[in-house]
N, C-alpha and C positions, 0 to 999 in steps of 0.2 A: 721173830719166831721161826724156828726151823723144825724139821721132822725129827731131829735128835734132842730137842729140848726136854727138860723135865716137865711132864704134863700133869703132875699131881694136883695142881690148882687151876687147871684150865676149865673154862666155861664151854657151853655148847657153841657159843660164838667163836671161840678160839678153834675148836675142832672143825667148825664150818669153814673157817679160813684155811686151815690145814687141808681139808678135803678139796677145796677149790684149787689150792696150789698143786696138790698131788694129781688132781684130775687133769689140769693143764699140762703138767710135766709128762704124765703117762699117755694122755690122749694124743699129744703131739710128739710122740716118742722119737720119730725120725729126726726132729730138730733138737731134741734134748737127750740123745742117747749117751753123750759123754757124762752128763749128770746121773742118768739112770745107772750106767755101768759103775759109777763110783759109790753107789748106795751101799751102806754097811748095815745089814739087817740086825746084826748083834747089838747095835747102838740104838735101835728103835724100840719103842714101847709096843705092847701087844695091840693097842688101839691103832697106832700108825700102820702096823702090818695088816690089821684087819681092813682098814680103809683102803690100802693099796690093793689087797686081794680083791675087795669088792669092785673097785674101779676096773682092774684088769679083767676080772671075770664078767662083769656086766657088759663090757664092750667087746667081749670075745677076743681079747688080745693075749691069749694063752701062750703065744710064742715068747712073751716076756718072761714067763716062768722058766724058760729054757736058758736064760742068761745065767751064767755061773753064780753071780752074786744074788740073784732073785729066786733061785731054785727052792730055797726054804719056804718061800711064800706059798708054794703049791700045797704045803702041808699045814697051812694056817688053820687054827681052830677058832670056833666062835668065841666071842668074848663072854666072860662069866657074868658080867653085868651089862645091861644095855648102855650103849654109847649114844646119847641123844645129841644129834647134830643140829636139828631144827625141829622143835616141838610143835610148830605151827602147821606142818604138812603131814599128810597121811602116809603111812608106811605101806609100800607095795609088797606083794609076795614075790620077792626076788632074792638075789644073793645077799643084799644088804640085810634083809630080815634074817636069813640063815646065819649070818655072822654076828647078829645081835647089834647091828649098827642101825640106828633109827633116825629117820628124817622127820 
């Protein structure tokens, strides 16, 4: 499973795994900068972009939006339908809720 895969049949568990992977990659960005700089937003689904936007915004890593390949994320729009990542936990009033990504 990668962030470029077709996600049309993904479950909340699949998106949870994707979130965990992206979280680690972005949170430890100094160690993973080569991978981050190679990201092609045009190949990603709206869901993946929204998850990335949420992680970057939640941890105040806005400097990542300045990378040439990630600039488009700064204009990321909320998802039209909720993306349920984990239905067992409460949703906080934060950037995830704004982007219609629900834990």
